Backbone as a ProteinNet text record, in pm:
[ID]
protein_1_A
[PRIMARY]
XXXXXXXXXXXXXXXXXXXXXXXXXXXXXXXXXXXXXXXXXXXXXXXXXXXXXXXXXXXXXXXXXXXXXXXXXXXXXXXXXXXXXXXXXXXXXXXXXXXXXXXXXXXXXXXXXXXXXXXXXXXXXXXXXXXXXXXXXXXXXXXXXXXXXXXXXXXXXXXXXXXXXXXXXXXXXXXXXX
[TERTIARY]
1613.8	1523.2	1603.7	1587.6	1652.3	1558	1570.6	1476.9	1495.9	1617.5	1635.9	1553.8	1557.1	1477.1	1329.2	1287.8	1148.3	1102.5	1183.3	1149.9	1144.5	1246.9	1251.1	1136.3	1105.3	994.3	861.6	843.5	718.1	705.4	812.5	808.4	776	840.7	816.8	671.6	617.6	479.2	382.3	406.8	319.4	325	444.3	456.9	397.5	406.1	344.1	192.3	135.9	-9.4	-58.5	33.8	-3	-41.2	-152.7	-201.2	-96.7	-76.6	28.6	-6	-134.9	-175.2	-157.5	-138.5	-126	-8.2	105.1	226.7	206.3	148.3	127.4	30.9	-73.8	-172.1	-110.3	-32	32.3	132.2	207.1	301.9	227.9	111.9	33.1	-13.1	-59.3	-100	17.7	133.8	254.7	289.8	291	330.6	230.5	104.4	0.6	-30.3	50	23.7	115.6	76.1	164.4	272.6	249.9	342.9	293.4	385	352.7	379.7	283.4	296.6	292.3	387.8	395.5	395.9	303.9	294.2	261.1	264.3	233.2	251.9	243.7	266.2	348.1	423.5	503.2	603.2	612.7	709.4	668.9	539.7	495.2	546	560.5	618	763.9	835	973.7	978.7	886.8	879	842.2	750.7	711.3	831.3	916.4	1035.9	1130.1	1148.1	1229.6	1174.8	1043.1	980.3	987.4	961	966.8	1106.8	1208.1	1345	1375.2	1333.4	1358.6	1282.9	1161	1086.6	1162	1219.6	1300.9	1418.3	1485.5	1599	1557.4	1430.2	1379.5	1327.9	1342.2	1309.8	1173	1100	967.6	976.9	878.3	868.4	787.6	853.3	794.2	800.6	693.5	685.9	637.1	673.3	630	537.4	409.6	320.5	379	360.8	411.8	543.8	615.8	740.8	706.5	782.3	750	752	825.1	834.9	739.9	651.5	558.7	450.6	434.1	332.2	191.4	93	-46.2	-67	-145.7	-182.5	-296.5	-294	-396.2	-443.1	-548.2	-598	-484.1	-475.6	-367.8	-251.7	-243.7	-139.3	-184.2	-91.3	-117.3	-68.7	-154.8	-116.8	-109.5	7	25.2	43.5	-43.7	-35.9	-14.3	82.5	110.3	55.7	-34.3	-95.4	-136.6	-73.3	-107.7	-255.6	-311.5	-452.3	-546.2	-497.3	-584	-681	-656	-748.5	-681.3	-553.9	-480.3	-551.1	-606.8	-693.1	-622.1	-494.4	-421.6	-400.2	-411.8	-389.6	-518.7	-632.4	-758.6	-786.6	-761.1	-784.1	-697.6	-578.8	-491.2	-557.9	-614.6	-682.1	-805.9	-880.3	-1000.5	-965.7	-857.7	-814.5	-771.7	-691.7	-646.3	-765.7	-862.1	-982.3	-1057.8	-1072.1	-1147.2	-1078.6	-948.4	-872.5	-862.9	-918.8	-919.3	-797.9	-715.5	-597.8	-640.3	-561.5	-581.6	-517.9	-571.9	-521.6	-500.2	-381.6	-351.3	-312.7	-371.4	-341.2	-272.7	-164.5	-93.9	-119.3	-185.9	-234.7	-237.6	-249.7	-269.1	-417.3	-503.3	-648.4	-704.7	-792.3	-858.4	-972.8	-1028.4	-1140.4	-1103.7	-1113.8	-1078.4	-1133.8	-1122.3	-1164.7	-1086.8	-958.1	-876.8	-913.6	-937.3	-976.2	-1106.2	-1195.7	-1323.2	-1302.3	-1197.1	-1167.9	-1080.3	-992.7	-890.1	-948.3	-873.8	-905.2	-855.2	-749.4	-693.1	-627.7	-649.3	-585.9	-498	-373.3	-279.4	-279.9	-337.2	-335.8	-209.7	-127.5	-7.1	-50.3	-25.3	-72	-222.2	-281.9	-426.6	-470.9	-600.3	-651.4	-595.5	-557.6	-506.4	-353.5	-284.3	-138.7	-57.2	-122.8	-48.2	-89.5	-77.4	-109.5	-4.5	-44.5	52.4	161.1	285.3	398.7	506.7	540.1	646.3	776	842.6	965	941.7	815.1	779.3	671.2	710.4	610.7	553.4	430.2	368.2	386.3	351.2	353.5	479.2	574.9	701.4	678.9	593.3	570.2	516.4	421.9	366.9	472.6	543.4	638.9	751.3	808.3	918.1	868.9	751.6	695.4	665.2	612	580.2	706.9	809.8	937.7	991.4	991.3	1041.2	951	819.9	725.1	747.2	756.2	774.3	911.5	1012.8	1146.4	1145.1	1066	1053.1	984	887.6	824.4	927.8	1014	1121.3	1209.1	1240.2	1318.7	1250.7	1118.4	1044.5	1051.2	1040.5	1050.3	1189	1292.2	1429.1	1436.8	1377.9	1379.6	1289.6	1168.2	1073.8	1132.5	1202.3	1256.2	1401.4	1457.2	1597	1689.4	1663.1	1744.7	1878.3	1978.9	2110.7	2145.6	2232.5	2282.3	2344.4	2420.7	2487.7	2385.7	2282.2	2178.6	2102.2	2070.7	1999.2	2087.6	2214.5	2307.5	2323.6	2315.4	2328.3	2212.9	2098.4	1981.2	1984.3	2060.5	2065.7	2104.9	2046.7	2077.4	2228.1	2276.9	2420	2446.8	2344.7	2361.7	2342.3	2378.5	2360.9	2474.5
2532.4	2645.8	2764.6	2878.2	3002.4	3074.8	3042.7	3099.7	3249.4	3300.1	3445.5	3517.5	3465	3525.1	3510.3	3396.8	3374.7	3480	3502.2	3599.5	3740.4	3778.7	3914	3937.8	3837	3849.7	3865.9	3790.5	3799.4	3936.5	3983.5	4116.1	4222.1	4216.1	4312.3	4306.5	4187.6	4170.3	4228.1	4200.1	4250.4	4402.4	4459.2	4605	4674.7	4611.6	4668.2	4672.4	4578.9	4571.4	4655.5	4719.8	4800.4	4941.4	4989.4	5122.3	5229.9	5316.4	5418	5532	5551.8	5662.3	5631.2	5504.5	5465.8	5534	5540.4	5594.7	5740.3	5818.9	5960.9	5978.2	5898.4	5907.8	5866	5758.7	5713.8	5818	5879.1	5984.7	6102.2	6139.8	6248.9	6212.3	6089	6045.9	6054.1	6011.7	6015.3	6159.6	6245.5	6384.6	6462.9	6423.6	6496.3	6436.5	6340.9	6276.8	6334.2	6310.5	6342.5	6237.1	6137	6024.2	5913.6	5824.8	5713.3	5584.5	5494.8	5362.6	5262.1	5170.1	5073.5	4934.3	4848.4	4714.6	4608.9	4487	4370.4	4247.6	4133	4006.8	3915.3	3826.5	3730.9	3799.8	3751	3808.8	3949	3977.9	4114.8	4211.8	4165	4248	4280.9	4187	4215	4325	4319.6	4424.3	4556.7	4552.2	4673.1	4733.9	4650.9	4700.9	4771.8	4715.8	4781.1	4920.4	4928.2	5055.4	5155.1	5108.3	5196.7	5256.4	5174.1	5223	5328.9	5305.5	5403.2	5533	5523.6	5645.2	5725.7	5657	5725.4	5794.9	5725.7	5784.6	5908.3	5911.6	6025.6	6136.8	6118.5	6226.2	6220.1	6111.6	6099.4	6039.4	6069.6	6010	5881.7	5767.8	5637.6	5546.6	5469.4	5371	5238.2	5131.1	4997.1	4943.7	4919.3	4861.3	4731.5	4712.8	4592.4	4612.9	4717.8	4748.8	4813.2	4784.5	4831	4982.3	5052.5	5198.4	5270.4	5197.3	5258.5	5335.1	5464	5544	5512.3	5569.9	5555.4	5628.6	5570.1	5635.6	5732.4	5847.4	5949.6	6005.8	6086.5	6154.2	6234	6225.9	6293.6	6202.8	6087	5989.6	5901.9	5824.7	5733.7	5594.8	5495.6	5355	5293.9	5240.6	5168.5	5021.8	4936.3	4793.4	4718.7	4627.8	4543.4	4404.2	4360	4227.9	4176.9	4070.9	4014.9	3986.7	3918.4	3879	3993.2	4090.2	4196.8	4150	4031.7	3977.3	3911.6	3938.9	3876.4	3908.4	3804.6	3823.8	3889.3	3864.9	3925.8	4075.3	4123.1	4264.9	4346.6	4283.9	4357.3	4443.6	4394.8	4482.6	4609.3	4600.9	4717.4	4824.2	4782.1	4875.9	4934.9	4851.5	4898.4	5002.4	4978.4	5075.3	5206	5197.1	5318.2	5397.9	5329.6	5396.4	5465.1	5395.5	5452	5574.2	5586.2	5700.5	5814.4	5795.4	5901.8	5905.7	5801.8	5796.3	5755	5794.2	5748	5609.6	5528.5	5392.6	5367.1	5318.1	5273.6	5126.3	5047.4	4904.2	4876.3	4802.3	4758.1	4608.8	4566.8	4429.5	4384	4254.1	4202	4200.2	4233.7	4230.6	4372.7	4399.9	4530.3	4535.2	4419	4409.9	4310	4355.6	4268.7	4328.4	4254.9	4305.1	4430.6	4434.1	4552.6	4668.6	4640.2	4745.2	4810.7	4732.1	4786.6	4889.3	4874.8	4965.9	5082.2	5056.7	5152.7	5275.4	5384.5	5505.3	5491.4	5411.7	5393.7	5256.4	5189.1	5060.1	5068.7	5030.7	5019.9	4873.6	4846.3	4709	4688.2	4595.5	4557.5	4455.2	4485.1	4398.5	4410.4	4305.8	4295.9	4164.4	4142.1	4021.3	3892.8	3896	3775.7	3775.1	3863.2	3876.5	3774	3692.8	3606	3458.9	3400.4	3258.2	3174.2	3056.9	2966.4	2935.8	2952.1	2932	2854.7	2738.5	2658.5	2739.2	2744.8	2822.4	2957.7	3000.6	3125.8	3094.6	3028.7	2978.4	3082.9	3061	3122.7	3273.8	3345.7	3491	3559.1	3484.1	3543.5	3655.4	3633.1	3734.5	3863.7	3852.8	3971.9	4043.6	3971.2	4035.4	4104	4037.1	4098.3	4214.9	4200.8	4310.3	4430.6	4405.6	4513.6	4581.3	4504.3	4562.1	4656.5	4613.3	4696.4	4819	4798.6	4908.8	5016.1	4975	5071.6	5136.8	5063.3	5122.1	5227.6	5204.3	5304.1	5430.1	5414.5	5532.1	5611.7	5541.1	5610.8	5685.8	5623.3	5689.9	5818.2	5813.3	5933.4	6040.4	5999	6093.8	6158.8	6080.5	6133.1	6245.3	6221.5	6324.8	6442.3	6413.9	6520	6615.1	6558	6637.7	6677.4	6635.9	6662.2	6615.4	6494.5	6436.2	6390.2	6390.5	6343.3	6215.7	6138.6	6016.7	6050.9	6159.8	6199.5	6236.1	6311	6349.4	6230.1	6136.4	6015.7	5928.9	5920.3	5838.8	5898.2	6030.1	6095.4	6058.8	6022.9	5983.6	5833.4	5756.6	5610.6	5574.2	5465.8	5419	5406.4	5454.2	5444.2	5366.2	5302.8	5218.2	5071.1	5034.7	4895.9	4809.5
-7307.2	-7284.3	-7233.6	-7296.7	-7254.8	-7158.7	-7029.2	-6931.3	-6911.9	-6931.1	-6920.9	-7027.6	-7148.3	-7256.6	-7226.1	-7175.1	-7138.3	-7036.9	-6933.8	-6829.4	-6887.5	-6962.9	-7019.9	-7117.8	-7198.8	-7293.2	-7219.7	-7111	-7035.7	-6969.2	-6906.5	-6843	-6947.8	-7062.1	-7169.9	-7216.3	-7230.4	-7272.5	-7170.3	-7043.3	-6936.3	-6930.5	-6934.6	-6925.5	-7047.9	-7164	-7284.2	-7272.1	-7196.4	-7178.3	-7060.7	-6988.2	-6871.4	-6916	-6863.3	-6898.3	-6874.3	-6970.7	-6962.3	-6867	-6838.5	-6751.5	-6603.2	-6569.2	-6428.3	-6358.6	-6425.1	-6362.2	-6322.6	-6411.7	-6382.2	-6265.5	-6263.6	-6155.2	-6021.7	-6021.2	-5897.9	-5848.6	-5939.4	-5899.7	-5836	-5889.2	-5830.5	-5690.1	-5671.5	-5538.2	-5440.9	-5485.4	-5402	-5366.4	-5465.9	-5442.4	-5358.9	-5363.3	-5290.2	-5153.9	-5110	-4981.4	-4873.6	-4749.1	-4637.3	-4632.8	-4552.7	-4547.3	-4639.1	-4675.2	-4762.7	-4685.5	-4689.7	-4629.3	-4743.8	-4748.9	-4858.3	-4798.3	-4844.7	-4788.7	-4892	-4846	-4927.5	-4840.8	-4902.1	-4830.9	-4921.1	-4859.2	-4935.5	-5025.9	-5149.2	-5243.1	-5286.8	-5285.7	-5314.9	-5208.8	-5085.5	-4980.1	-5012.7	-5070.7	-5109.8	-5216.2	-5312.2	-5413.7	-5346.6	-5249.8	-5175.9	-5104.7	-5048.1	-4979.8	-5077	-5195.5	-5298.6	-5325.8	-5350	-5385.9	-5270.4	-5149.4	-5032.3	-5017.4	-5034	-5020.1	-5125.8	-5248.4	-5355.1	-5330.3	-5276.2	-5242.2	-5136.2	-5038.3	-4937	-5005.2	-5095.4	-5166.6	-5245.8	-5287.1	-5363.4	-5272.4	-5140.2	-5047.1	-4981.4	-5001.6	-4941.1	-4800.6	-4718.1	-4585.3	-4599.3	-4577.8	-4607.9	-4486.1	-4468.5	-4360.9	-4417.6	-4348.3	-4386.2	-4277	-4307.9	-4208.5	-4152.4	-4023	-3957.7	-3886.9	-3923.3	-3853.5	-3720.1	-3617.7	-3483.8	-3469.8	-3554.4	-3545.1	-3641.8	-3707.8	-3802.7	-3727.4	-3758.6	-3690.5	-3742.9	-3677.1	-3720	-3852.5	-3939.3	-4064.2	-4034.3	-4101.6	-4078.7	-4213.1	-4206.7	-4325	-4389.4	-4520.6	-4592.8	-4627.4	-4560.9	-4591.6	-4708.1	-4761.6	-4873	-4837.1	-4855.7	-4841.3	-4980.4	-5014.4	-5140.4	-5104.1	-5156.6	-5127.9	-5258.6	-5257.5	-5373.4	-5343.7	-5430.7	-5414.8	-5551.6	-5597.1	-5727.2	-5739.9	-5641.9	-5646.2	-5612.1	-5536.1	-5489	-5382.6	-5329.2	-5230.3	-5111.6	-5090.4	-4980.2	-4848.6	-4786.5	-4669.3	-4551.6	-4535.3	-4423.1	-4444.1	-4568.2	-4597.8	-4596.7	-4615.8	-4624.3	-4501	-4378.2	-4262.1	-4264.7	-4321.5	-4332.7	-4420.2	-4532.8	-4621.6	-4554.2	-4484.1	-4415	-4308.6	-4234.5	-4133.1	-4198.7	-4303.7	-4373.4	-4424.9	-4482	-4534.4	-4421.2	-4306.8	-4194.3	-4134.4	-4153.6	-4101.7	-4203.1	-4321.1	-4421.2	-4511.3	-4505.7	-4593.5	-4734	-4832.6	-4969.8	-4982.3	-5072.4	-5091.8	-5240.3	-5273.5	-5409.2	-5401.9	-5486.6	-5493.3	-5626.8	-5621.3	-5741.3	-5751.7	-5860.2	-5869.8	-6014.9	-6034.6	-6169.9	-6206.4	-6110.6	-6130.6	-6132.4	-6225.1	-6228.7	-6128.3	-6097	-6004.3	-5895.4	-5770	-5657.8	-5529.1	-5420	-5289.3	-5252.6	-5283.5	-5253.6	-5345.1	-5472.2	-5566.5	-5522.7	-5462.3	-5413.7	-5303.3	-5224.7	-5113.5	-5159.3	-5254.7	-5295.6	-5364.6	-5355.4	-5431.1	-5574.6	-5592.1	-5725.3	-5734	-5846.6	-5870.2	-5993.5	-5976.3	-6087.7	-6128.8	-6244.8	-6293.6	-6375.7	-6329.3	-6403	-6507.3	-6634.7	-6742	-6758.3	-6810.9	-6827.5	-6765	-6759.8	-6694.3	-6755.3	-6882.3	-6948.5	-6963.1	-6890.1	-6905.9	-6827.1	-6745.6	-6655.4	-6666.5	-6785.4	-6796.2	-6722.3	-6677.4	-6615	-6717	-6676.4	-6766	-6693.5	-6745.7	-6686.1	-6687.7	-6573.7	-6560.9	-6495.9	-6486.3	-6420.1	-6316.1	-6207.1	-6112.6	-6018	-5977.9	-5861.4	-5849.8	-5951.9	-5942.3	-5990.8	-6040.3	-6084.6	-6185.9	-6284	-6387.9	-6327.7	-6233.7	-6170.6	-6088	-6004.3	-5913.9	-5989.9	-6087.6	-6162.7	-6247.7	-6308.4	-6387.8	-6299.1	-6180.7	-6087.4	-6038.8	-6010.4	-5968	-6075.3	-6199.6	-6308.6	-6327.4	-6321.4	-6337.4	-6231.4	-6105.8	-5996.9	-6000.9	-6042.8	-6058.1	-6168.7	-6273.8	-6380.7	-6328.8	-6238.5	-6177.6	-6098.5	-6026.4	-5954	-6054	-6166.4	-6270.1	-6317.2	-6334.9	-6375	-6266.2	-6140.2	-6028.6	-6026.7	-6053.9	-6059.2	-6163	-6281.2	-6384.7	-6345.9	-6295.9	-6258.9	-6154.3	-6055.7	-5944.9	-5966.6	-6079.7	-6111.2	-5998.6	-5950.9	-5844.1	-5900.5	-5815.1	-5856.8	-5781.3	-5840.3	-5774.8	-5639.6	-5635.6	-5511.5	-5404.1	-5442.1	-5347.2	-5294.9	-5383.3	-5341.7	-5252	-5287.1	-5206.9	-5065.8	-5055.2	-4924.3	-4831.2	-4889.1	-4810	-4778.5	-4854.3	-4838.5	-4695.6	-4646.5	-4510.8	-4491.4	-4374.5	-4345.7	-4216.4	-4164.2	-4044.3	-4078.4	-4200.6	-4244.8	-4194.6
[MASK]
++++++++++++++++++++++++++++++++++++++++++++++++++++++++++++++++++++++++++++++++++++++++++++++++++++++++++++++++++++++++++++++++++++++++++++++++++++++++++++++++++++++++++++++++++

């Protein structure tokens, strides 16, 4: 079994089934927000960290919920939550708090309809409802997480072109206390 081909084919299939208008809408939400908060749980949190770091490199003010130095979210801010199911119970209070404070909420999920989608101002559905069948070799959300990582990295690529960012400029913003 060529698992690399299996993974690449699945990611390609999922991204082909993802609505093309989502990226432009998410970029507008990002550009029209004050601060950006990016969160998730489990492996989706790892994807959220990738995206948050790239947003910082692109010049945005970004925070990760749960970090001790994360400020309060307020009206005008944007919360982006990555959740395959769109129903992660530990994350729902975060969305409810953001909503109560007047922040915008974007959910990135494999589901078009979910508890999080009900609260969110915008839902980016990665793939379609039937894009994630159980597949041996791609266990427990792998297809969603890898597809979402590539999708969000492509949005960063679009931001790089939109803002005419340079590698040198982005590198100058990169963390230097690692």
